[in-house]
C-alpha positions as CSV (number, residue, x, y, z in Angstrom):
1,M,9.2,-55.3,-39.6
2,A,11.1,-58.0,-37.8
3,E,9.5,-61.4,-37.6
4,I,8.0,-62.2,-34.3
5,T,9.5,-65.3,-32.8
6,P,7.5,-67.7,-30.7
7,T,8.8,-68.1,-27.1
8,D,7.7,-70.1,-24.1
9,L,6.0,-67.9,-21.6
10,E,8.0,-67.7,-18.4
11,L,5.6,-68.6,-15.6
12,D,5.9,-67.7,-11.9
13,P,4.9,-70.7,-9.8
14,K,3.8,-68.3,-7.0
15,Y,1.2,-66.5,-9.0
16,D,0.6,-68.4,-12.3
17,D,-2.0,-71.1,-11.8
18,Y,-3.7,-71.4,-15.2
19,E,-6.1,-74.1,-16.1
20,Y,-6.4,-73.1,-19.7
21,P,-4.0,-72.4,-22.7
22,T,-1.5,-69.6,-22.3
23,K,-0.4,-68.9,-25.8
24,A,-2.0,-66.3,-28.0
25,P,-3.7,-67.5,-31.2
26,I,-1.6,-65.3,-33.5
27,A,1.9,-63.9,-33.4
28,Q,1.6,-60.4,-31.9
29,N,4.3,-58.5,-30.2
30,G,3.9,-58.3,-26.4
31,H,1.4,-61.1,-26.3
32,A,1.8,-64.4,-24.4
33,G,4.0,-66.8,-26.3
34,Y,5.6,-64.1,-28.4
35,L,7.6,-62.0,-25.9
36,T,11.1,-60.7,-26.4
37,P,13.7,-61.3,-23.7
38,L,13.3,-57.7,-22.7
39,Q,9.5,-58.0,-22.4
40,Q,9.9,-61.1,-20.2
41,A,12.3,-59.1,-18.0
42,Q,9.8,-56.2,-17.8
43,V,7.1,-58.5,-16.5
44,H,9.5,-59.7,-13.7
45,Q,10.5,-56.1,-13.0
46,L,6.9,-54.9,-12.7
47,R,6.1,-57.8,-10.4
48,L,9.1,-57.1,-8.1
49,M,8.2,-53.3,-7.9
50,L,4.6,-54.2,-6.9
51,E,5.7,-56.8,-4.4
52,A,8.0,-54.2,-2.8
53,E,5.0,-52.0,-2.2
54,G,3.0,-54.8,-0.6
55,F,0.8,-56.0,-3.4
56,T,0.0,-59.7,-3.4
57,K,-3.1,-60.1,-5.6
58,R,-3.3,-60.2,-9.4
59,L,0.4,-60.4,-9.9
60,D,0.1,-63.3,-12.4
61,T,2.0,-62.9,-15.7
62,L,-1.0,-62.5,-18.0
63,T,-2.5,-59.8,-15.9
64,L,0.8,-57.9,-15.7
65,L,1.2,-58.3,-19.5
66,R,-2.2,-56.6,-20.1
67,F,-1.1,-53.6,-18.0
68,L,2.2,-53.4,-19.7
69,R,0.7,-53.6,-23.2
70,A,-1.7,-50.8,-22.2
71,R,1.2,-48.6,-21.4
72,K,3.5,-49.7,-24.3
73,F,5.7,-51.6,-21.9
74,D,6.7,-48.5,-19.9
75,V,7.1,-50.3,-16.6
76,N,6.7,-47.2,-14.5
77,L,3.5,-46.1,-16.2
78,S,2.2,-49.7,-16.0
79,K,2.9,-49.8,-12.3
80,Q,1.0,-46.5,-11.8
81,M,-2.0,-47.9,-13.7
82,F,-1.9,-51.1,-11.7
83,V,-1.7,-49.2,-8.3
84,E,-4.5,-46.9,-9.2
85,C,-6.6,-49.9,-10.2
86,E,-5.9,-51.7,-6.9
87,K,-6.8,-48.5,-5.0
88,W,-10.1,-48.3,-6.8
89,R,-10.8,-52.0,-6.0
90,K,-10.1,-51.5,-2.3
91,E,-12.2,-48.3,-2.1
92,T,-15.2,-50.0,-3.7
93,N,-14.8,-53.4,-1.9
94,L,-14.9,-55.1,-5.3
95,D,-13.2,-58.3,-4.2
96,E,-15.8,-58.7,-1.5
97,T,-18.7,-57.7,-3.7
98,V,-18.2,-60.1,-6.6
99,P,-18.9,-63.4,-4.9
100,I,-22.1,-62.2,-3.3
101,W,-23.5,-59.8,-5.9
102,E,-27.2,-60.1,-6.8
103,Y,-29.0,-58.0,-9.4
104,P,-32.7,-59.0,-9.3
105,E,-33.7,-55.8,-11.2
106,K,-31.7,-56.9,-14.2
107,E,-34.7,-58.0,-16.4
108,D,-36.5,-54.7,-15.8
109,V,-33.3,-52.6,-16.5
110,F,-32.8,-54.5,-19.7
111,K,-36.1,-53.3,-21.0
112,Y,-34.3,-49.9,-21.4
113,Y,-30.7,-50.9,-21.7
114,P,-29.7,-54.5,-22.6
115,Q,-26.1,-55.3,-21.9
116,Y,-25.1,-58.9,-22.1
117,Y,-22.6,-61.6,-23.1
118,H,-23.9,-64.1,-25.6
119,K,-22.0,-67.0,-27.1
120,T,-18.8,-66.5,-29.2
121,D,-17.5,-65.1,-32.5
122,K,-15.6,-67.1,-35.1
123,D,-12.4,-66.5,-33.2
124,G,-13.9,-68.1,-30.1
125,R,-14.2,-64.8,-28.1
126,P,-17.2,-63.9,-26.0
127,V,-19.6,-61.6,-27.9
128,Y,-20.8,-58.7,-25.8
129,I,-23.9,-56.7,-26.9
130,E,-25.2,-53.3,-25.8
131,Q,-28.3,-51.7,-27.1
132,L,-28.2,-48.0,-26.4
133,G,-31.4,-46.7,-28.2
134,G,-33.7,-47.4,-25.3
135,I,-31.7,-45.7,-22.5
136,D,-34.0,-43.6,-20.3
137,L,-32.1,-42.8,-17.1
138,T,-35.1,-41.2,-15.5
139,A,-37.1,-44.4,-15.9
140,M,-34.2,-46.7,-15.1
141,Y,-33.4,-44.9,-11.8
142,K,-36.9,-45.7,-10.6
143,I,-35.9,-49.4,-11.0
144,T,-32.4,-49.3,-9.7
145,T,-29.7,-46.7,-8.8
146,A,-26.7,-45.4,-10.7
147,E,-24.5,-46.9,-8.1
148,R,-25.9,-50.4,-8.6
149,M,-25.7,-50.1,-12.4
150,I,-22.0,-49.3,-12.2
151,T,-21.4,-52.1,-9.7
152,N,-23.1,-54.6,-11.9
153,L,-21.0,-53.5,-14.8
154,A,-17.8,-54.0,-12.8
155,V,-19.0,-57.4,-11.6
156,E,-19.6,-58.5,-15.2
157,Y,-16.1,-57.4,-16.1
158,E,-14.9,-59.7,-13.3
159,R,-17.0,-62.6,-14.6
160,L,-15.6,-61.9,-18.1
161,S,-12.0,-62.4,-16.7
162,D,-13.1,-65.5,-14.9
163,P,-15.0,-67.8,-15.8
164,R,-15.9,-66.6,-19.3
165,L,-12.6,-66.0,-21.0
166,P,-10.9,-69.1,-19.4
167,A,-13.8,-71.3,-20.7
168,C,-13.5,-69.8,-24.2
169,S,-9.7,-70.4,-24.1
170,R,-10.3,-74.1,-23.2
171,K,-12.8,-74.6,-26.0
172,S,-10.7,-72.9,-28.7
173,G,-7.4,-74.4,-27.6
174,Y,-5.5,-71.1,-27.3
175,L,-5.4,-68.0,-25.0
176,L,-8.3,-65.6,-25.5
177,E,-8.2,-62.3,-23.6
178,T,-10.6,-60.1,-25.5
179,C,-14.2,-59.7,-26.6
180,C,-16.1,-59.0,-29.8
181,T,-18.4,-56.1,-28.9
182,I,-21.5,-55.0,-30.7
183,M,-23.0,-51.6,-29.8
184,D,-26.4,-51.0,-31.4
185,L,-27.1,-47.3,-31.9
186,K,-30.5,-47.8,-33.3
187,G,-32.9,-45.2,-31.8
188,V,-30.1,-42.9,-30.7
189,G,-31.3,-39.7,-32.3
190,L,-30.4,-36.1,-31.7
191,T,-32.7,-35.6,-28.7
192,K,-31.4,-38.8,-27.0
193,A,-27.8,-38.6,-27.9
194,P,-26.6,-36.3,-25.1
195,Q,-28.1,-38.6,-22.4
196,V,-26.8,-41.8,-24.0
197,F,-23.3,-40.6,-24.8
198,G,-23.1,-38.8,-21.5
199,Y,-23.8,-42.1,-19.7
200,V,-21.4,-44.1,-21.9
201,K,-18.6,-41.5,-21.2
202,Q,-19.3,-41.8,-17.5
203,V,-19.0,-45.5,-17.3
204,S,-16.2,-45.9,-19.8
205,G,-13.7,-45.1,-17.1
206,L,-14.1,-48.6,-15.8
207,S,-12.9,-50.3,-18.9
208,Q,-10.4,-47.6,-19.9
209,N,-8.6,-47.5,-16.6
210,Y,-9.2,-50.8,-14.8
211,Y,-9.8,-53.5,-17.4
212,P,-7.1,-52.8,-20.1
213,E,-6.7,-54.9,-23.2
214,R,-10.1,-56.4,-23.3
215,L,-11.3,-55.1,-26.7
216,G,-10.8,-57.5,-29.6
217,R,-13.3,-56.0,-32.1
218,L,-16.0,-53.4,-31.8
219,Y,-18.9,-53.1,-34.2
220,L,-21.0,-49.9,-34.0
221,I,-24.1,-50.8,-35.9
222,N,-27.1,-48.7,-36.9
223,A,-24.9,-45.6,-36.6
224,P,-27.0,-42.5,-37.2
225,W,-26.6,-40.1,-40.0
226,G,-23.5,-37.9,-39.4
227,F,-21.8,-40.3,-37.1
228,S,-19.3,-41.4,-39.7
229,T,-18.1,-37.8,-40.0
230,V,-17.7,-37.5,-36.3
231,W,-15.8,-40.8,-36.2
232,N,-13.4,-39.7,-38.9
233,V,-12.4,-36.9,-36.5
234,I,-12.3,-39.0,-33.4
235,K,-10.1,-41.8,-34.8
236,G,-7.4,-39.3,-35.5
237,W,-6.9,-39.0,-31.8
238,L,-6.7,-42.8,-31.2
239,D,-3.9,-45.3,-31.3
240,P,-3.9,-46.9,-34.9
241,V,-4.0,-50.3,-33.3
242,T,-7.3,-49.4,-31.6
243,V,-8.7,-47.8,-34.7
244,Q,-8.2,-51.1,-36.6
245,K,-10.4,-52.9,-34.1
246,I,-13.4,-50.5,-34.6
247,H,-15.9,-50.8,-37.4
248,V,-18.6,-48.2,-37.8
249,L,-21.6,-49.6,-39.8
250,G,-25.0,-48.2,-40.7
251,G,-28.2,-50.1,-41.1
252,S,-26.8,-52.6,-43.6
253,Y,-24.4,-54.2,-41.2
254,Q,-25.6,-57.8,-41.3
255,K,-23.2,-59.2,-43.9
256,Q,-20.1,-57.7,-42.3
257,L,-21.2,-58.8,-38.8
258,L,-21.9,-62.3,-39.9
259,E,-18.4,-62.5,-41.3
260,Q,-17.2,-62.4,-37.7
261,V,-20.1,-63.9,-35.7
262,P,-21.6,-67.3,-36.8
263,A,-25.3,-67.0,-37.6
264,E,-26.2,-69.6,-34.9
265,N,-24.5,-67.5,-32.3
266,L,-25.9,-64.1,-33.3
267,P,-29.4,-63.1,-32.0
268,K,-32.0,-63.1,-34.7
269,Q,-32.7,-59.4,-34.2
270,F,-29.2,-58.7,-35.5
271,G,-29.4,-60.9,-38.5
272,G,-28.5,-64.3,-37.0
273,V,-30.7,-67.3,-36.2
274,C,-30.3,-67.7,-32.5
275,E,-33.4,-67.6,-30.4
276,C,-32.6,-68.6,-26.9
277,A,-35.4,-69.7,-24.6
278,G,-36.4,-66.7,-22.5
279,G,-34.5,-64.4,-24.8
280,C,-30.8,-64.2,-25.8
281,A,-30.3,-61.1,-23.5
282,L,-31.0,-63.1,-20.4
283,S,-29.6,-66.5,-21.3
284,D,-25.8,-65.9,-20.6
285,M,-25.1,-68.7,-23.0
286,G,-21.6,-69.6,-24.0
287,P,-18.7,-72.0,-23.3
288,W,-18.8,-70.8,-19.6
289,R,-22.2,-72.6,-19.4
290,E,-21.0,-75.8,-21.1
291,K,-20.0,-78.6,-18.8
292,E,-17.0,-79.6,-20.9
293,W,-15.3,-76.2,-20.7
294,A,-16.7,-74.5,-17.6
295,R,-14.8,-74.4,-14.3
296,P,-15.6,-72.6,-11.0
297,A,-14.1,-69.1,-11.0
298,K,-11.3,-68.6,-8.6
299,W,-13.4,-66.0,-6.7
300,E,-16.1,-68.6,-6.3
301,Q,-13.6,-71.1,-4.9
302,T,-12.0,-68.8,-2.4
303,E,-14.4,-66.0,-1.5
304,A,-18.0,-67.3,-1.8
305,K,-20.2,-66.4,1.1
306,A,-23.2,-68.7,1.0
307,D,-25.7,-66.7,3.0
308,A,-24.8,-63.1,2.2
309,T,-26.9,-60.8,0.0
310,I,-26.8,-57.3,-1.3
311,T,-30.0,-55.2,-1.2
312,N,-31.1,-52.6,-3.6
313,T,-30.4,-49.4,-1.7
314,P,-30.8,-46.0,-3.3
315,G,-27.6,-44.1,-3.8
316,E,-25.6,-42.0,-6.2
317,I,-22.2,-42.1,-7.9
318,K,-19.6,-40.0,-6.2
319,E,-16.3,-39.2,-7.8
320,G,-13.2,-40.5,-6.0
321,A,-14.8,-41.8,-2.9
322,A,-17.1,-44.6,-1.9
323,A,-20.8,-43.7,-2.0
324,G,-23.0,-44.3,1.0
325,G,-25.8,-46.9,1.4
326,T,-25.7,-50.6,2.2
327,A,-24.7,-51.8,-1.3
328,P,-20.9,-51.7,-2.0
329,A,-20.3,-48.8,-4.3
330,I,-18.4,-48.9,-7.6
331,E,-17.6,-45.3,-8.7
332,T,-16.5,-44.1,-12.0
333,A,-13.0,-42.9,-12.6
334,D,-12.3,-39.5,-14.0
335,V,-12.9,-39.8,-17.7
336,K,-10.7,-37.7,-20.0
337,A,-12.3,-38.8,-23.3
338,P,-15.2,-41.0,-24.4
339,A,-14.1,-44.6,-24.9
340,P,-16.6,-47.4,-25.4
341,A,-14.2,-50.1,-24.3
342,A,-10.6,-50.7,-23.3
343,A,-8.2,-51.1,-26.2
């Protein structure tokens, strides 16, 4: 394999306004700081094609590179993916929703389905944790709606992009674009599996189609008996690069997990020593909360609406069109195969 040569990232002054490092931590083909002349040209080509169709937002180099990597630097396929993403954002009013989103039912929902970012792994990336064993959609839909759960997931992806990842990049001294994800399958037995995995499949369209290249590592812990057999079949369908990121572990996962996540950053229930006041799941602790590294998100600077709120209005997810109700709706995309996160 040819050696990957470091190169300066060609920035576009019209779109590239980064207040954090823009060079990837290790030499990887197609990543910032390690592009070939052809790949640099493909970034420019994709931007020109999108500008020609009237797009003006999210045309910065790092965003376009993520879409290009997701489609193996096929410019036409990358353009199609970007256009479909922008169409979804417009249909769901996502840009308008993010600055004003409120989710007061979060703590009650977390009693059944905790989903949260918490500190960083040893590479400096945000750690994202999901606990799937308590999912009870019937009970959860008495607290909130499917529509609002999906909306909240999308808003959290936006907050990952800014301010979480930029803060982590500042603290580490190099560009970080991915997460270390922990999915706890404890309690997901045969009776609950259809409901749990049906929901995961439904919402995975968000990451798979609209937030590419955000998965750094994925640890599936407390995997139930028989899951490894299923995984051996599934991984044959996946890109080898994606497979390398996924680690399926049983109940004795702590040693391997602690090799990636410092004990002081890992919640005690997973073998670490962290015990945040009020609970790790609700703390949102990380560099994005540390004064030295945190900066206001760009959506906070340009789109914040001080006195607007969103109320909890019952609704349902509708495929391909905005759902009704007063809360902006984030619908799922058509999901062709289960995928816990974007690769």
